[in-house]
BALOBA-1460 file (C-alpha; in Angstrom, 3 decimals):
// residues 315
<rec num="1" residu="m" x="-27.479" y="-13.074" z="-48.711"/>
<rec num="2" residu="e" x="-29.888" y="-10.983" z="-46.641"/>
<rec num="3" residu="v" x="-29.561" y="-13.330" z="-43.670"/>
<rec num="4" residu="f" x="-25.780" y="-13.389" z="-44.034"/>
<rec num="5" residu="l" x="-25.318" y="-9.611" z="-44.210"/>
<rec num="6" residu="v" x="-27.772" y="-8.830" z="-41.413"/>
<rec num="7" residu="s" x="-26.253" y="-11.507" z="-39.193"/>
<rec num="8" residu="l" x="-22.772" y="-10.213" z="-40.001"/>
<rec num="9" residu="l" x="-23.662" y="-6.683" z="-38.924"/>
<rec num="10" residu="n" x="-25.449" y="-7.892" z="-35.794"/>
<rec num="11" residu="g" x="-22.475" y="-10.107" z="-34.952"/>
<rec num="12" residu="l" x="-20.091" y="-7.176" z="-35.326"/>
<rec num="13" residu="v" x="-22.257" y="-5.021" z="-33.056"/>
<rec num="14" residu="y" x="-22.457" y="-7.721" z="-30.382"/>
<rec num="15" residu="g" x="-18.744" y="-8.450" z="-30.729"/>
<rec num="16" residu="m" x="-17.830" y="-4.803" z="-30.254"/>
<rec num="17" residu="l" x="-20.080" y="-4.651" z="-27.202"/>
<rec num="18" residu="l" x="-18.127" y="-7.600" z="-25.829"/>
<rec num="19" residu="f" x="-14.903" y="-5.739" z="-26.563"/>
<rec num="20" residu="m" x="-16.085" y="-2.639" z="-24.709"/>
<rec num="21" residu="l" x="-16.721" y="-4.798" z="-21.671"/>
<rec num="22" residu="a" x="-13.707" y="-7.095" z="-22.048"/>
<rec num="23" residu="s" x="-11.174" y="-4.322" z="-22.667"/>
<rec num="24" residu="g" x="-11.473" y="-3.127" z="-19.070"/>
<rec num="25" residu="l" x="-11.100" y="-6.662" z="-17.751"/>
<rec num="26" residu="t" x="-8.070" y="-7.143" z="-20.003"/>
<rec num="27" residu="l" x="-6.401" y="-4.157" z="-18.364"/>
<rec num="28" residu="i" x="-7.170" y="-5.411" z="-14.865"/>
<rec num="29" residu="l" x="-6.542" y="-9.127" z="-15.337"/>
<rec num="30" residu="s" x="-3.521" y="-9.018" z="-17.612"/>
<rec num="31" residu="m" x="-1.780" y="-6.053" z="-16.004"/>
<rec num="32" residu="m" x="-2.639" y="-6.486" z="-12.320"/>
<rec num="33" residu="g" x="-3.262" y="-10.232" z="-12.216"/>
<rec num="34" residu="v" x="-6.597" y="-9.679" z="-10.431"/>
<rec num="35" residu="l" x="-9.384" y="-12.098" z="-11.372"/>
<rec num="36" residu="n" x="-12.173" y="-9.558" z="-10.970"/>
<rec num="37" residu="f" x="-15.506" y="-11.382" z="-10.806"/>
<rec num="38" residu="a" x="-17.241" y="-8.076" z="-10.094"/>
<rec num="39" residu="h" x="-16.227" y="-6.574" z="-13.439"/>
<rec num="40" residu="a" x="-19.563" y="-7.390" z="-15.089"/>
<rec num="41" residu="s" x="-21.274" y="-5.799" z="-12.080"/>
<rec num="42" residu="a" x="-19.674" y="-2.494" z="-13.089"/>
<rec num="43" residu="y" x="-21.239" y="-3.043" z="-16.519"/>
<rec num="44" residu="m" x="-24.622" y="-3.438" z="-14.827"/>
<rec num="45" residu="l" x="-24.109" y="-0.370" z="-12.632"/>
<rec num="46" residu="g" x="-23.176" y="1.682" z="-15.694"/>
<rec num="47" residu="a" x="-26.486" y="0.772" z="-17.314"/>
<rec num="48" residu="y" x="-28.516" y="1.571" z="-14.200"/>
<rec num="49" residu="f" x="-26.640" y="4.807" z="-13.541"/>
<rec num="50" residu="a" x="-27.242" y="5.868" z="-17.142"/>
<rec num="51" residu="f" x="-30.939" y="4.998" z="-16.866"/>
<rec num="52" residu="t" x="-31.362" y="7.159" z="-13.755"/>
<rec num="53" residu="i" x="-29.282" y="10.056" z="-15.058"/>
<rec num="54" residu="s" x="-30.955" y="10.036" z="-18.470"/>
<rec num="55" residu="q" x="-34.357" y="10.382" z="-16.832"/>
<rec num="56" residu="h" x="-33.274" y="13.707" z="-15.316"/>
<rec num="57" residu="i" x="-30.759" y="15.307" z="-17.689"/>
<rec num="58" residu="g" x="-30.701" y="13.089" z="-20.778"/>
<rec num="59" residu="f" x="-28.644" y="10.346" z="-22.370"/>
<rec num="60" residu="w" x="-25.636" y="12.372" z="-23.503"/>
<rec num="61" residu="p" x="-24.665" y="13.629" z="-20.028"/>
<rec num="62" residu="a" x="-25.212" y="10.060" z="-18.755"/>
<rec num="63" residu="l" x="-22.718" y="8.836" z="-21.363"/>
<rec num="64" residu="i" x="-20.024" y="10.781" z="-19.505"/>
<rec num="65" residu="i" x="-21.215" y="10.806" z="-15.891"/>
<rec num="66" residu="a" x="-22.089" y="7.109" z="-15.486"/>
<rec num="67" residu="p" x="-18.622" y="5.776" z="-16.488"/>
<rec num="68" residu="l" x="-16.995" y="8.343" z="-14.205"/>
<rec num="69" residu="l" x="-19.132" y="7.134" z="-11.297"/>
<rec num="70" residu="c" x="-18.154" y="3.536" z="-12.050"/>
<rec num="71" residu="g" x="-14.487" y="4.533" z="-12.235"/>
<rec num="72" residu="l" x="-14.735" y="6.299" z="-8.884"/>
<rec num="73" residu="l" x="-16.351" y="3.239" z="-7.353"/>
<rec num="74" residu="g" x="-13.595" y="1.074" z="-8.835"/>
<rec num="75" residu="a" x="-10.902" y="3.288" z="-7.322"/>
<rec num="76" residu="m" x="-12.528" y="2.982" z="-3.878"/>
<rec num="77" residu="i" x="-12.773" y="-0.802" z="-4.240"/>
<rec num="78" residu="e" x="-9.086" y="-1.057" z="-5.112"/>
<rec num="79" residu="m" x="-7.858" y="1.288" z="-2.391"/>
<rec num="80" residu="y" x="-10.011" y="0.077" z="0.509"/>
<rec num="81" residu="g" x="-10.616" y="-3.544" z="-0.497"/>
<rec num="82" residu="l" x="-8.339" y="-5.202" z="-3.013"/>
<rec num="83" residu="r" x="-5.195" y="-3.486" z="-1.759"/>
<rec num="84" residu="r" x="-5.732" y="-5.030" z="1.673"/>
<rec num="85" residu="v" x="-6.756" y="-8.420" z="0.276"/>
<rec num="86" residu="h" x="-3.906" y="-8.586" z="-2.250"/>
<rec num="87" residu="r" x="-1.343" y="-9.638" z="0.340"/>
<rec num="88" residu="n" x="-3.316" y="-12.848" z="0.949"/>
<rec num="89" residu="g" x="-3.008" y="-14.073" z="-2.653"/>
<rec num="90" residu="h" x="-5.215" y="-14.583" z="-5.692"/>
<rec num="91" residu="i" x="-7.710" y="-16.886" z="-3.973"/>
<rec num="92" residu="a" x="-8.557" y="-14.142" z="-1.495"/>
<rec num="93" residu="e" x="-8.949" y="-11.639" z="-4.374"/>
<rec num="94" residu="l" x="-11.232" y="-14.024" z="-6.229"/>
<rec num="95" residu="l" x="-13.452" y="-14.588" z="-3.198"/>
<rec num="96" residu="f" x="-13.498" y="-10.854" z="-2.439"/>
<rec num="97" residu="t" x="-14.643" y="-9.874" z="-5.940"/>
<rec num="98" residu="f" x="-17.141" y="-12.759" z="-6.083"/>
<rec num="99" residu="g" x="-18.738" y="-11.627" z="-2.833"/>
<rec num="100" residu="l" x="-18.683" y="-8.041" z="-4.058"/>
<rec num="101" residu="a" x="-20.559" y="-9.067" z="-7.211"/>
<rec num="102" residu="l" x="-23.304" y="-10.677" z="-5.120"/>
<rec num="103" residu="i" x="-23.566" y="-7.586" z="-2.912"/>
<rec num="104" residu="i" x="-23.831" y="-5.263" z="-5.920"/>
<rec num="105" residu="e" x="-26.573" y="-7.441" z="-7.411"/>
<rec num="106" residu="k" x="-28.608" y="-7.262" z="-4.189"/>
<rec num="107" residu="v" x="-28.090" y="-3.496" z="-3.927"/>
<rec num="108" residu="v" x="-29.339" y="-3.079" z="-7.489"/>
<rec num="109" residu="q" x="-32.390" y="-5.222" z="-6.740"/>
<rec num="110" residu="m" x="-33.213" y="-3.179" z="-3.616"/>
<rec num="111" residu="t" x="-32.670" y="0.151" z="-5.414"/>
<rec num="112" residu="w" x="-34.232" y="-0.408" z="-8.853"/>
<rec num="113" residu="g" x="-36.348" y="-3.509" z="-8.273"/>
<rec num="114" residu="l" x="-36.377" y="-7.036" z="-9.662"/>
<rec num="115" residu="l" x="-37.942" y="-6.219" z="-13.028"/>
<rec num="116" residu="p" x="-36.196" y="-4.693" z="-16.071"/>
<rec num="117" residu="v" x="-36.185" y="-0.899" z="-16.201"/>
<rec num="118" residu="p" x="-37.311" y="1.045" z="-19.316"/>
<rec num="119" residu="y" x="-33.857" y="2.217" z="-20.406"/>
<rec num="120" residu="r" x="-34.418" y="3.229" z="-24.009"/>
<rec num="121" residu="v" x="-32.299" y="4.219" z="-26.989"/>
<rec num="122" residu="p" x="-32.013" y="8.041" z="-27.162"/>
<rec num="123" residu="a" x="-34.490" y="9.658" z="-29.521"/>
<rec num="124" residu="g" x="-31.709" y="11.289" z="-31.530"/>
<rec num="125" residu="l" x="-30.385" y="7.869" z="-32.573"/>
<rec num="126" residu="d" x="-33.669" y="5.972" z="-32.770"/>
<rec num="127" residu="f" x="-34.013" y="5.767" z="-36.549"/>
<rec num="128" residu="p" x="-32.915" y="3.384" z="-39.316"/>
<rec num="129" residu="l" x="-29.536" y="4.323" z="-40.780"/>
<rec num="130" residu="f" x="-29.895" y="2.201" z="-43.943"/>
<rec num="131" residu="s" x="-31.675" y="-0.880" z="-45.247"/>
<rec num="132" residu="i" x="-30.326" y="-4.223" z="-46.465"/>
<rec num="133" residu="y" x="-32.763" y="-6.154" z="-48.649"/>
<rec num="134" residu="g" x="-35.601" y="-4.521" z="-46.738"/>
<rec num="135" residu="t" x="-34.104" y="-5.077" z="-43.280"/>
<rec num="136" residu="q" x="-33.379" y="-1.817" z="-41.465"/>
<rec num="137" residu="f" x="-30.099" y="-1.270" z="-39.620"/>
<rec num="138" residu="p" x="-30.592" y="1.077" z="-36.613"/>
<rec num="139" residu="a" x="-28.388" y="4.141" z="-36.288"/>
<rec num="140" residu="y" x="-27.753" y="3.320" z="-32.623"/>
<rec num="141" residu="r" x="-25.919" y="0.136" z="-33.573"/>
<rec num="142" residu="a" x="-23.637" y="2.134" z="-35.839"/>
<rec num="143" residu="f" x="-23.070" y="4.476" z="-32.893"/>
<rec num="144" residu="m" x="-22.057" y="1.476" z="-30.770"/>
<rec num="145" residu="l" x="-19.547" y="0.424" z="-33.424"/>
<rec num="146" residu="l" x="-18.104" y="3.940" z="-33.549"/>
<rec num="147" residu="i" x="-17.709" y="4.227" z="-29.765"/>
<rec num="148" residu="s" x="-16.051" y="0.821" z="-29.487"/>
<rec num="149" residu="l" x="-13.573" y="1.619" z="-32.281"/>
<rec num="150" residu="l" x="-12.720" y="4.942" z="-30.642"/>
<rec num="151" residu="m" x="-12.243" y="3.104" z="-27.342"/>
<rec num="152" residu="f" x="-9.865" y="0.611" z="-28.937"/>
<rec num="153" residu="g" x="-7.798" y="3.392" z="-30.498"/>
<rec num="154" residu="a" x="-7.717" y="5.458" z="-27.308"/>
<rec num="155" residu="i" x="-6.581" y="2.532" z="-25.133"/>
<rec num="156" residu="w" x="-3.902" y="1.458" z="-27.602"/>
<rec num="157" residu="l" x="-2.532" y="4.975" z="-27.999"/>
<rec num="158" residu="g" x="-2.708" y="5.596" z="-24.261"/>
<rec num="159" residu="l" x="-0.707" y="2.486" z="-23.384"/>
<rec num="160" residu="t" x="1.890" y="2.666" z="-26.141"/>
<rec num="161" residu="r" x="2.309" y="6.338" z="-27.008"/>
<rec num="162" residu="t" x="1.968" y="8.263" z="-23.735"/>
<rec num="163" residu="r" x="4.192" y="8.663" z="-20.704"/>
<rec num="164" residu="i" x="1.576" y="7.390" z="-18.259"/>
<rec num="165" residu="g" x="1.078" y="4.305" z="-20.443"/>
<rec num="166" residu="l" x="4.783" y="3.525" z="-20.304"/>
<rec num="167" residu="v" x="4.817" y="4.030" z="-16.522"/>
<rec num="168" residu="i" x="1.840" y="1.665" z="-16.157"/>
<rec num="169" residu="q" x="3.506" y="-1.059" z="-18.215"/>
<rec num="170" residu="a" x="6.774" y="-0.665" z="-16.348"/>
<rec num="171" residu="a" x="5.036" y="-0.750" z="-12.947"/>
<rec num="172" residu="l" x="3.423" y="-4.048" z="-13.801"/>
<rec num="173" residu="t" x="6.703" y="-5.784" z="-14.645"/>
<rec num="174" residu="h" x="9.271" y="-3.897" z="-12.513"/>
<rec num="175" residu="p" x="7.356" y="-2.179" z="-9.672"/>
<rec num="176" residu="d" x="10.412" y="-1.789" z="-7.428"/>
<rec num="177" residu="m" x="12.373" y="0.035" z="-10.127"/>
<rec num="178" residu="v" x="9.419" y="2.293" z="-10.948"/>
<rec num="179" residu="g" x="9.031" y="3.088" z="-7.245"/>
<rec num="180" residu="a" x="12.756" y="3.890" z="-7.004"/>
<rec num="181" residu="l" x="12.323" y="6.388" z="-9.851"/>
<rec num="182" residu="g" x="9.791" y="8.289" z="-7.745"/>
<rec num="183" residu="h" x="6.485" y="7.005" z="-9.098"/>
<rec num="184" residu="n" x="3.672" y="5.985" z="-6.760"/>
<rec num="185" residu="v" x="3.116" y="2.334" z="-7.756"/>
<rec num="186" residu="p" x="-0.055" y="1.801" z="-5.635"/>
<rec num="187" residu="r" x="-1.561" y="4.865" z="-7.302"/>
<rec num="188" residu="v" x="-0.711" y="3.368" z="-10.710"/>
<rec num="189" residu="f" x="-2.587" y="0.190" z="-9.807"/>
<rec num="190" residu="t" x="-5.538" y="2.226" z="-8.570"/>
<rec num="191" residu="t" x="-5.571" y="4.141" z="-11.852"/>
<rec num="192" residu="v" x="-5.568" y="0.919" z="-13.874"/>
<rec num="193" residu="f" x="-8.392" y="-0.621" z="-11.841"/>
<rec num="194" residu="a" x="-10.464" y="2.574" z="-11.966"/>
<rec num="195" residu="a" x="-9.943" y="2.889" z="-15.731"/>
<rec num="196" residu="g" x="-10.959" y="-0.738" z="-16.294"/>
<rec num="197" residu="t" x="-14.079" y="-0.273" z="-14.193"/>
<rec num="198" residu="a" x="-14.953" y="2.956" z="-16.027"/>
<rec num="199" residu="l" x="-14.678" y="1.118" z="-19.353"/>
<rec num="200" residu="a" x="-17.094" y="-1.512" z="-18.043"/>
<rec num="201" residu="g" x="-19.445" y="1.288" z="-16.994"/>
<rec num="202" residu="l" x="-19.230" y="2.822" z="-20.476"/>
<rec num="203" residu="a" x="-20.118" y="-0.565" z="-21.961"/>
<rec num="204" residu="g" x="-23.150" y="-0.637" z="-19.668"/>
<rec num="205" residu="v" x="-24.261" y="2.819" z="-20.811"/>
<rec num="206" residu="i" x="-23.991" y="1.765" z="-24.453"/>
<rec num="207" residu="g" x="-25.246" y="-1.804" z="-24.107"/>
<rec num="208" residu="g" x="-27.935" y="-1.394" z="-21.458"/>
<rec num="209" residu="n" x="-30.495" y="-0.026" z="-23.900"/>
<rec num="210" residu="y" x="-29.277" y="-2.295" z="-26.715"/>
<rec num="211" residu="q" x="-30.030" y="-5.370" z="-24.618"/>
<rec num="212" residu="v" x="-32.087" y="-5.421" z="-21.394"/>
<rec num="213" residu="t" x="-31.218" y="-3.546" z="-18.207"/>
<rec num="214" residu="e" x="-32.058" y="-5.958" z="-15.399"/>
<rec num="215" residu="p" x="-30.395" y="-7.277" z="-12.218"/>
<rec num="216" residu="a" x="-29.323" y="-10.517" z="-13.950"/>
<rec num="217" residu="m" x="-27.426" y="-8.781" z="-16.763"/>
<rec num="218" residu="a" x="-24.088" y="-9.000" z="-14.924"/>
<rec num="219" residu="f" x="-24.196" y="-12.775" z="-14.554"/>
<rec num="220" residu="t" x="-25.412" y="-13.064" z="-18.141"/>
<rec num="221" residu="m" x="-22.425" y="-11.212" z="-19.616"/>
<rec num="222" residu="g" x="-19.779" y="-12.147" z="-17.042"/>
<rec num="223" residu="p" x="-18.849" y="-15.664" z="-18.257"/>
<rec num="224" residu="i" x="-18.568" y="-14.761" z="-21.942"/>
<rec num="225" residu="v" x="-16.312" y="-11.816" z="-21.082"/>
<rec num="226" residu="f" x="-13.844" y="-14.107" z="-19.289"/>
<rec num="227" residu="v" x="-13.907" y="-16.354" z="-22.353"/>
<rec num="228" residu="v" x="-12.989" y="-13.385" z="-24.562"/>
<rec num="229" residu="v" x="-10.099" y="-12.281" z="-22.331"/>
<rec num="230" residu="v" x="-8.579" y="-15.748" z="-21.995"/>
<rec num="231" residu="f" x="-9.132" y="-16.696" z="-25.631"/>
<rec num="232" residu="g" x="-7.594" y="-13.458" z="-26.904"/>
<rec num="233" residu="g" x="-4.612" y="-13.830" z="-24.591"/>
<rec num="234" residu="l" x="-3.539" y="-12.109" z="-21.383"/>
<rec num="235" residu="g" x="-1.704" y="-8.876" z="-22.009"/>
<rec num="236" residu="s" x="-2.948" y="-8.442" z="-25.588"/>
<rec num="237" residu="l" x="-5.473" y="-5.732" z="-26.360"/>
<rec num="238" residu="t" x="-5.410" y="-6.747" z="-30.036"/>
<rec num="239" residu="g" x="-6.106" y="-10.359" z="-29.076"/>
<rec num="240" residu="c" x="-9.060" y="-9.198" z="-26.966"/>
<rec num="241" residu="f" x="-10.376" y="-7.232" z="-29.950"/>
<rec num="242" residu="i" x="-10.116" y="-10.220" z="-32.310"/>
<rec num="243" residu="a" x="-11.607" y="-12.642" z="-29.772"/>
<rec num="244" residu="s" x="-14.543" y="-10.296" z="-29.129"/>
<rec num="245" residu="l" x="-15.398" y="-10.173" z="-32.826"/>
<rec num="246" residu="m" x="-15.029" y="-13.948" z="-33.129"/>
<rec num="247" residu="m" x="-17.342" y="-14.664" z="-30.190"/>
<rec num="248" residu="g" x="-19.893" y="-12.125" z="-31.378"/>
<rec num="249" residu="l" x="-20.013" y="-13.585" z="-34.874"/>
<rec num="250" residu="i" x="-20.054" y="-17.199" z="-33.659"/>
<rec num="251" residu="q" x="-22.956" y="-16.652" z="-31.289"/>
<rec num="252" residu="t" x="-24.913" y="-14.595" z="-33.824"/>
<rec num="253" residu="f" x="-24.549" y="-17.014" z="-36.738"/>
<rec num="254" residu="a" x="-25.205" y="-19.991" z="-34.459"/>
<rec num="255" residu="v" x="-28.694" y="-18.622" z="-33.834"/>
<rec num="256" residu="v" x="-29.661" y="-18.150" z="-37.477"/>
<rec num="257" residu="l" x="-28.029" y="-21.244" z="-39.037"/>
<rec num="258" residu="d" x="-30.457" y="-24.096" z="-38.458"/>
<rec num="259" residu="y" x="-28.051" y="-26.956" z="-39.119"/>
<rec num="260" residu="s" x="-26.881" y="-29.999" z="-37.190"/>
<rec num="261" residu="p" x="-23.914" y="-32.399" z="-37.467"/>
<rec num="262" residu="a" x="-26.269" y="-34.790" z="-39.271"/>
<rec num="263" residu="d" x="-26.769" y="-32.185" z="-42.027"/>
<rec num="264" residu="l" x="-23.005" y="-31.877" z="-42.418"/>
<rec num="265" residu="l" x="-22.568" y="-35.662" z="-42.621"/>
<rec num="266" residu="r" x="-25.305" y="-35.824" z="-45.241"/>
<rec num="267" residu="q" x="-23.110" y="-33.745" z="-47.550"/>
<rec num="268" residu="f" x="-20.599" y="-36.605" z="-47.501"/>
<rec num="269" residu="g" x="-23.215" y="-39.254" z="-48.192"/>
<rec num="270" residu="i" x="-23.637" y="-40.374" z="-44.570"/>
<rec num="271" residu="i" x="-27.286" y="-40.621" z="-43.550"/>
<rec num="272" residu="v" x="-28.034" y="-40.431" z="-39.834"/>
<rec num="273" residu="t" x="-31.013" y="-42.528" z="-38.729"/>
<rec num="274" residu="s" x="-32.528" y="-43.457" z="-35.392"/>
<rec num="275" residu="a" x="-30.315" y="-46.568" z="-35.368"/>
<rec num="276" residu="t" x="-27.111" y="-44.529" z="-35.771"/>
<rec num="277" residu="p" x="-24.940" y="-44.363" z="-32.619"/>
<rec num="278" residu="f" x="-25.189" y="-40.990" z="-30.851"/>
<rec num="279" residu="h" x="-28.242" y="-40.155" z="-32.959"/>
<rec num="280" residu="e" x="-29.536" y="-37.685" z="-30.378"/>
<rec num="281" residu="v" x="-26.255" y="-35.751" z="-30.355"/>
<rec num="282" residu="l" x="-25.804" y="-35.702" z="-34.133"/>
<rec num="283" residu="t" x="-29.292" y="-34.316" z="-34.742"/>
<rec num="284" residu="v" x="-29.102" y="-31.437" z="-32.251"/>
<rec num="285" residu="p" x="-29.534" y="-28.170" z="-34.223"/>
<rec num="286" residu="l" x="-26.863" y="-25.502" z="-33.923"/>
<rec num="287" residu="p" x="-29.111" y="-22.842" z="-32.304"/>
<rec num="288" residu="r" x="-29.595" y="-25.138" z="-29.279"/>
<rec num="289" residu="v" x="-25.851" y="-25.351" z="-28.600"/>
<rec num="290" residu="g" x="-24.768" y="-21.965" z="-29.941"/>
<rec num="291" residu="a" x="-24.332" y="-20.497" z="-26.470"/>
<rec num="292" residu="l" x="-21.908" y="-23.307" z="-25.592"/>
<rec num="293" residu="l" x="-19.568" y="-22.792" z="-28.543"/>
<rec num="294" residu="p" x="-17.482" y="-19.998" z="-26.945"/>
<rec num="295" residu="f" x="-16.861" y="-22.170" z="-23.884"/>
<rec num="296" residu="l" x="-15.860" y="-25.078" z="-26.111"/>
<rec num="297" residu="l" x="-13.349" y="-22.777" z="-27.800"/>
<rec num="298" residu="l" x="-12.115" y="-21.699" z="-24.356"/>
<rec num="299" residu="i" x="-11.389" y="-25.321" z="-23.430"/>
<rec num="300" residu="l" x="-9.601" y="-25.940" z="-26.732"/>
<rec num="301" residu="i" x="-7.428" y="-22.815" z="-26.455"/>
<rec num="302" residu="l" x="-6.441" y="-23.707" z="-22.891"/>
<rec num="303" residu="v" x="-5.466" y="-27.219" z="-23.985"/>
<rec num="304" residu="f" x="-3.527" y="-26.390" z="-27.141"/>
<rec num="305" residu="k" x="-2.396" y="-22.780" z="-26.617"/>
<rec num="306" residu="p" x="-2.719" y="-21.656" z="-22.983"/>
<rec num="307" residu="r" x="-1.449" y="-18.141" z="-23.730"/>
<rec num="308" residu="g" x="-4.397" y="-17.493" z="-26.043"/>
<rec num="309" residu="l" x="-4.345" y="-16.131" z="-29.569"/>
<rec num="310" residu="m" x="-1.921" y="-13.274" z="-28.976"/>
<rec num="311" residu="g" x="-1.132" y="-13.544" z="-25.290"/>
<rec num="312" residu="t" x="2.221" y="-12.517" z="-23.859"/>
<rec num="313" residu="r" x="1.788" y="-13.895" z="-20.341"/>
<rec num="314" residu="d" x="1.123" y="-17.362" z="-18.889"/>
<rec num="315" residu="t" x="-0.463" y="-16.097" z="-15.651"/>
């Protein structure tokens, strides 16, 4: 029970971190149709910006300033880069953002070095909130859960209950009509891209000291975030939320459950020996393949339900 409850809480924390990062990509990918490979780089920049700012004026100002800097950078990328590349199609956008991700990684390495930086949890949240069977649950992880839930509520209310949210949704489906009504459609797209990038930066501020702030963190988190967005379904913030929790729990429990397919077959009276076909595959423990499970689910969802769990768009 101790292992189950601790793993459940850790899985929820990791899943909500994935949601904080994937929510911005959901806005950009599902609403603008831009496959932004540099999205995880904004997550990395948010962590590094927060580390630098917190050294001078503390963590709490960094919690606000770092996402704003990432959002400003995202707006400049959209206005002076993607807007020009967009006319050449999605392949050009993909190559542009992929090259941008590599450039950002090199800039980070030249600015902060190749080794991890000592970005720490703020002292005000560095204490155990409660204990489960003797295992302490840090207060900072509860803070991460709170911020991610507030983010989910703010995005949902902003898109469905405000005038600017309605304009954004209309501009994505009927841009000519929205432009005829006097709204600046390019500015709407810039706002969406900047907001998505700022959300990635906020995830970096929150997750950089929870994990490790290093130059490789973008390429570590990038693939799993695309899995979350596609699995949850394009155009569905709720689907992204559910998929994030699923991936977080799957990866967390896969690490702590030391079982293999052979153990499962043994429950049905089937004993796997060295003479059994595919013996090597059947005896592989779950922790060794846990990192591959989300990508297996991605393949299955694309084969059987391409729109994802709650998707509203095919492309």
